TORMARKE-520017 format. One line per 3 residues: number of its first residue (from 0); their letters; for each residue x, y, z of C-alpha. Coordinates in steps of 0.001 Angstrom, whole numbers. Example, Ala and Ser with C-alpha at 12.3 -4.5 7.8 and 13.67 -1.06 7.14 Angstrom:
# TORMARKE-520017
0	AS	12300 -4500 7800 ~ 13670 -1060 7140
# end
This chain:
# TORMARKE-520017
0	DQA	-218 -141 18 ~ 1540 3493 -1044 ~ 287 6580 -757
3	TLP	1222 8968 -3404 ~ 940 13538 -4306 ~ 1368 14205 -7562
6	NGV	-125 17350 -8831 ~ -1987 17043 -4937 ~ -3612 14298 -5538
9	WHL	-3097 11980 -2415 ~ -3990 8152 -4350 ~ -5163 5857 -1437
12	TAE	-5260 1940 -1585 ~ -7622 -497 281 ~ -8479 -4090 -154
15	RRT	-6808 -3644 -4047 ~ -8436 -681 -5143 ~ -7484 3043 -5386
18	REA	-9564 5542 -4508 ~ -8723 9482 -5286 ~ -9028 12727 -3365
21	DLG	-7978 15971 -3679 ~ -6728 17363 -925 ~ -6339 21542 154
24	DEA	-8893 22948 1088 ~ -11999 22102 3524 ~ -14021 20908 222
27	LAK	-11611 18352 -405 ~ -10901 17298 3073 ~ -14208 16795 4055
30	TWA	-14732 15206 567 ~ -11401 12365 2014 ~ -13213 12647 5050
33	QAV	-16198 10716 3202 ~ -14368 8890 1081 ~ -12944 7272 3797
36	KTW	-16220 7371 6004 ~ -17914 5079 2806 ~ -15271 2219 2400
39	AYL	-12453 1939 4591 ~ -14636 614 7775 ~ -18182 1111 8083
42	EPR	-18296 1447 12088 ~ -16076 3700 13697 ~ -12400 2582 14818
45	QLH	-9733 3317 16888 ~ -6462 5343 14712 ~ -3499 5165 16509
48	VVI	-865 7935 14729 ~ 3102 8720 15649 ~ 4155 11232 14994
51	NPF	8179 12337 14929 ~ 7915 15698 14871 ~ 11672 15928 14287
54	SGT	12315 13397 11539 ~ 13166 13293 7533 ~ 12050 17504 6857
57	GRG	11071 17932 10321 ~ 7738 19248 8873 ~ 5326 16129 10784
60	MQI	3931 17843 13655 ~ 2713 21111 11030 ~ 1332 18755 8288
63	WET	-470 16332 11111 ~ -1535 19855 12758 ~ -3169 21161 9275
66	VVK	-3491 18285 6857 ~ -4015 15347 8613 ~ -5415 16118 11834
69	PVL	-8358 18495 10708 ~ -9594 15338 7647 ~ -9708 12569 10847
72	DLS	-11301 14963 13010 ~ -14795 14885 10473 ~ -14258 11142 10493
75	PHV	-16272 9073 12949 ~ -12666 6922 14079 ~ -11285 7652 17495
78	VQE	-8603 9208 16954 ~ -4705 8388 19638 ~ -2386 10839 18722
81	HIT	870 10239 20221 ~ 4315 12576 19775 ~ 7892 11086 20230
84	TSR	10451 13144 21925 ~ 13121 11114 21978 ~ 14940 8261 19854
87	GDA	13158 4635 20315 ~ 9827 5743 21339 ~ 7465 4445 18354
90	TRY	9000 1174 18783 ~ 8349 1108 22626 ~ 4823 2782 21938
93	CRE	3784 -124 19358 ~ 5000 -2891 20708 ~ 2990 -2058 24204
96	LQL	83 -2081 22075 ~ -3189 -3770 22440 ~ -4803 -4650 19455
# end
């Protein structure tokens, strides 16, 4: 499964199907959230998101707060965010997570 962002379009793979939703403003985010409601899960799920604010370009927290979280807030899912503060936090958290 992979998500790409060519020309502002996300291609999300789920169950061997590809869905598209443009991101960039509130109306498009609502479209994306509706797509999640329609095809990802019919009932609300608990999602765990691990954010490393210093990885990559160092924009993880900004992207989470301005792009990803607002979209997920429109979905029916319960989102638990986990922000890493030191090396190994993500690994430790995932090992301790009871699914």
